[in-house]
C-alpha atoms as one frame of an Amber mdcrd trajectory, in Angstrom:
protein
   0.000   0.000   0.000   1.300   3.460  -0.930   1.923   5.873   1.961   0.990
   9.520   1.598   2.464  12.564   3.327  -0.857  14.260   4.088  -3.991  12.821
   5.716  -6.884  12.662   3.268  -9.212  14.920   5.330  -6.522  17.634   5.315
  -5.904  17.213   1.585  -9.640  17.401   0.861  -9.918  20.559   2.989  -7.051
  22.426   1.305  -8.235  21.307  -2.139 -11.490  23.177  -1.489  -9.545  26.248
  -0.318  -7.179  26.337  -3.287  -9.142  28.815  -5.423 -10.223  31.158  -2.627
  -6.689  31.054  -1.225  -5.467  32.187  -4.618  -7.276  35.477  -4.113  -5.344
  36.023  -0.877  -2.107  35.408  -2.776  -3.108  37.914  -5.456  -3.859  40.533
  -2.802  -0.497  39.934  -1.090   1.223  40.076  -4.462  -0.448  43.382  -5.336
   0.303  44.928  -1.949   3.887  43.719  -1.421   5.423  43.784  -4.912   8.179
  46.335  -5.599   9.174  45.644  -9.207  11.763  47.558 -11.178  13.032  47.235
 -14.731  15.790  44.771 -13.762  13.495  42.483 -11.743  10.974  42.504 -14.596
  13.666  41.713 -17.179  14.765  38.681 -15.157  11.495  37.439 -13.661   9.002
  37.784 -16.510  10.943  35.582 -18.992  11.178  32.882 -16.306   7.424  33.127
 -15.715   6.824  32.899 -19.473   8.717  29.588 -19.515   6.302  28.309 -16.856
   3.274  29.466 -18.877   4.674  27.711 -21.946   5.195  24.488 -19.972   1.615
  24.690 -18.647   0.293  25.256 -22.177   2.312  22.327 -23.552   1.049  20.065
 -20.764  -2.595  21.134 -21.144  -2.408  20.282 -24.829  -1.575  16.662 -23.920
  -4.165  16.159 -21.192  -7.536  14.511 -21.830  -8.660  14.602 -18.188 -10.138
  11.346 -16.863 -10.244   9.884 -20.388  -6.704   8.791 -21.192  -3.508   8.774
 -19.215  -1.134  11.458 -20.495   2.356  10.098 -21.179   3.517  12.213 -24.103
   5.161  15.594 -24.295   6.064  16.899 -20.830   4.275  13.949 -19.183   7.123
  11.734 -20.424   9.512  13.736 -18.220   7.443  14.586 -15.138   4.080  13.400
 -13.781   2.843  16.870 -12.858   4.034  19.341 -15.504   1.119  21.700 -14.824
   2.277  22.083 -11.218   5.923  22.390 -12.264   4.818  25.113 -14.674   2.934
  26.823 -11.856   6.077  26.723  -9.697   8.113  28.283 -12.504   5.487  30.995
 -13.096   5.360  31.757  -9.357   9.147  31.857  -9.125   9.368  34.219 -12.072
   6.677  36.483 -10.672   8.355  36.545  -7.256  11.615  37.607  -8.913   9.746
  40.221 -10.958   7.937  41.466  -7.826  11.260  41.838  -5.979   9.908  40.785
  -2.588  11.328  37.761  -0.771   8.284  37.520   1.541   6.224  36.582  -1.514
   8.686  33.770  -2.190   8.148  32.413   1.319   4.383  32.757   0.944   4.316
  30.927  -2.413   6.611  28.197  -1.030   4.328  27.689   1.976   1.254  27.515
  -0.250   2.934  24.997  -2.525   4.019  22.786   0.373   0.809  23.017   2.398
  -1.802  23.213  -0.384  -0.462  22.024  -3.727   1.445  18.937  -2.514  -1.651
  17.513  -0.773  -3.717  18.263  -3.889  -1.126  16.464  -6.023  -1.438  13.440
  -3.731  -5.243  13.488  -4.074  -4.985  13.676  -7.845  -2.505  10.825  -7.946
  -4.792   8.671  -5.773  -7.594   9.391  -8.244  -5.382   8.520 -11.235  -4.260
   5.246  -9.626  -7.919   4.221  -9.328  -8.837   5.431 -12.810  -5.845   4.006
 -14.696  -4.383   0.681 -13.488  -1.162   1.401 -15.425  -0.577   4.615 -13.426
   1.429   2.771 -10.736   3.987   1.662 -13.348   4.086   5.160 -14.807   4.658
   6.628 -11.310   7.621   4.289 -10.791   9.159   5.399 -14.103   8.464   9.142
 -14.123   9.305  11.549 -11.289   6.575  13.554  -9.556   8.063  17.061  -9.778
  11.735  17.026 -10.809  11.783  16.294 -14.545  13.991  13.551 -15.874  15.597
  14.584 -19.095  15.244  11.727 -21.516  15.569  11.334 -25.235  12.399   9.222
 -25.273   9.640  11.807 -24.899   7.285   9.824 -27.058   5.377  11.476 -29.868
   4.520  15.110 -29.241   0.779  14.995 -29.785  -0.009  18.529 -28.616  -3.646
  19.423 -29.279  -4.926  22.994 -29.342  -8.393  21.523 -28.819  -7.254  19.980
 -25.501  -5.549  23.234 -24.522  -8.825  25.072 -25.042 -10.982  22.347 -23.415
  -8.717  22.436 -20.356  -9.200  26.220 -20.288  -5.473  26.781 -19.946  -5.888
  30.157 -21.620  -7.138  31.308 -18.196  -3.644  30.818 -16.779  -2.252  32.818
 -19.686  -4.756  35.620 -19.081  -3.959  35.620 -15.357  -0.257  35.814 -16.100
  -0.771  38.657 -18.572  -2.814  40.579 -15.984  -0.133  40.014 -13.330   2.658
  41.020 -15.708   0.764  44.145 -16.778   0.210  45.060 -13.120   3.921  44.636
 -12.321   4.934  46.696 -15.340   2.459  49.417 -14.361   3.673  49.374 -10.751
   7.338  49.522 -11.805   6.899  52.539 -14.014   4.338  54.671 -12.116
């Protein structure tokens, strides 16, 4: 039997808080950020890499229908979360406030990791082959391999997964930081 880091009741609780907690993060981000041209020039390109990874992953994901193993899913089991980490890291650099880095790290450890465990429990039940996949592919630290499988990116899946919302959120955050840096 697989052991999990977080008790299921806790994971269920924080999963329900994930969206509303995001609004608290946005408020902290807006209040605490102190961007300048240098922090923007370093942080925003990093965040863009995270958005691109999220887009690539969303274009390979037919949720609850097939198990994604191509594209970024050949390197890491949770590329959407890795992309989120990269976006957050880039935005923290762009915001030029270390407290935001601590806040995002705490949210990832206390909210996103339990949610990842819940999702993996669900996938193990839904797809019997998931256990083998989990033994082969790391959870969060990508393995760089020449065998990525066919890159079957689908714009239709990207749109169905509504990943454009992450892009729009990033663009709003980047615009806010740029405005704050130059006003």
